C-alpha positions in Angstrom: 97.5 86.2 103.6 99.5 86.7 100.4 101.3 83.9 98.6 104.1 85.8 96.8 105.0 82.7 94.8 101.7 83.1 92.9 102.9 86.5 91.7 106.0 86.3 89.6 106.4 90.0 89.3 106.9 90.2 93.1 110.1 88.0 92.9 112.4 90.9 92.2 110.8 93.1 94.8 112.6 94.0 98.0 110.2 93.7 100.9 110.5 95.6 104.2 108.9 94.6 107.5 107.6 97.0 110.0 111.0 97.0 111.9 112.7 97.7 108.6 110.4 100.6 108.0 110.9 101.9 111.5 114.7 102.0 110.8 114.5 103.5 107.3 111.9 106.1 108.1 113.2 107.0 111.6 109.7 106.7 113.1 108.2 104.7 115.9 106.3 101.4 115.3 102.9 103.0 116.0 103.6 105.8 113.5 104.6 103.3 110.8 101.4 101.3 111.5 99.4 104.5 111.1 101.0 105.1 107.7 99.7 101.7 106.7 96.2 102.3 108.2 96.0 105.7 106.4 97.2 104.2 103.1 100.2 106.4 102.9 101.9 103.0 102.4 100.4 99.7 101.5 101.6 96.3 102.4 100.6 92.7 102.7 100.9 89.9 105.2 103.4 87.2 104.3 103.7 84.3 106.7 102.1 86.5 109.4 104.5 89.4 108.9 103.4 92.7 107.3 105.7 93.6 104.4 105.9 96.7 102.2 107.7 97.0 98.9 110.9 99.1 99.3 110.1 100.8 96.0 107.2 102.6 97.9 109.8 104.6 99.7 111.7 107.6 98.3 114.9 107.7 100.4 113.8 107.9 104.0 110.1 108.7 103.4 107.1 107.3 101.7 106.8 108.3 98.0 104.8 111.5 98.0 102.8 110.4 94.9 101.8 107.0 96.3 99.0 108.0 98.7 96.8 109.7 96.1 97.2 106.7 93.8 96.3 104.3 96.6 93.2 106.4 97.4 92.1 106.3 93.7 92.5 102.5 93.7 90.7 102.2 97.1 87.8 104.4 95.8 87.5 101.9 92.8 87.1 99.0 95.2 90.6 97.6 95.3 91.8 96.0 98.5 95.4 96.3 99.6 96.5 93.1 97.9 94.8 94.1 94.6 96.4 97.5 94.8 99.8 95.9 95.3 99.2 93.6 92.4 98.4 96.5 90.1 101.1 98.8 91.4 103.9 96.2 90.9 102.7 94.4 87.7 103.2 95.5 84.1 100.5 97.7 82.8 100.1 97.7 79.0 98.8 101.3 78.8 101.8 102.6 80.8 104.4 100.3 79.2 105.8 99.5 82.7 104.5 99.0 86.2 102.6 101.8 87.8 105.1 102.3 90.5 107.9 102.5 87.9 105.8 105.1 86.1 105.5 107.1 89.4 109.2 106.9 89.8 109.5 108.4 86.3 107.3 111.4 87.3 104.2 110.2 85.4 101.8 110.6 88.4 98.9 112.1 86.4 99.0 109.3 83.8 99.1 106.6 86.5 96.2 108.1 88.3 94.2 108.6 85.1 94.6 104.9 84.3 93.9 103.9 88.0 90.6 105.9 87.8 89.5 103.9 84.7 90.0 100.6 86.4 86.9 98.8 87.8 
């Protein structure tokens, strides 16, 4: 279980629960859970509740560039919490957080850096 207080960069993050995701994405609970299982989205359990950063959505759908990045991180041995930490924290090479770089259209650069992580 994640203790968000130990991660100061999470303080400004809007977190969505599964019911929030159901509403925003217009999908059923089982489909939202499948998106999490398939690493289309990634979340963490906080006080027994699964939560996903709202920044991982693009309007009413998951960011299209997120899944491949999460796959690269998973292939490099990152678990969900480690992937969240990296995606939301400042990365020196990017000059911003990886998710902010994705929002700016820098997918190739983010994935190149993710591939170099061990």
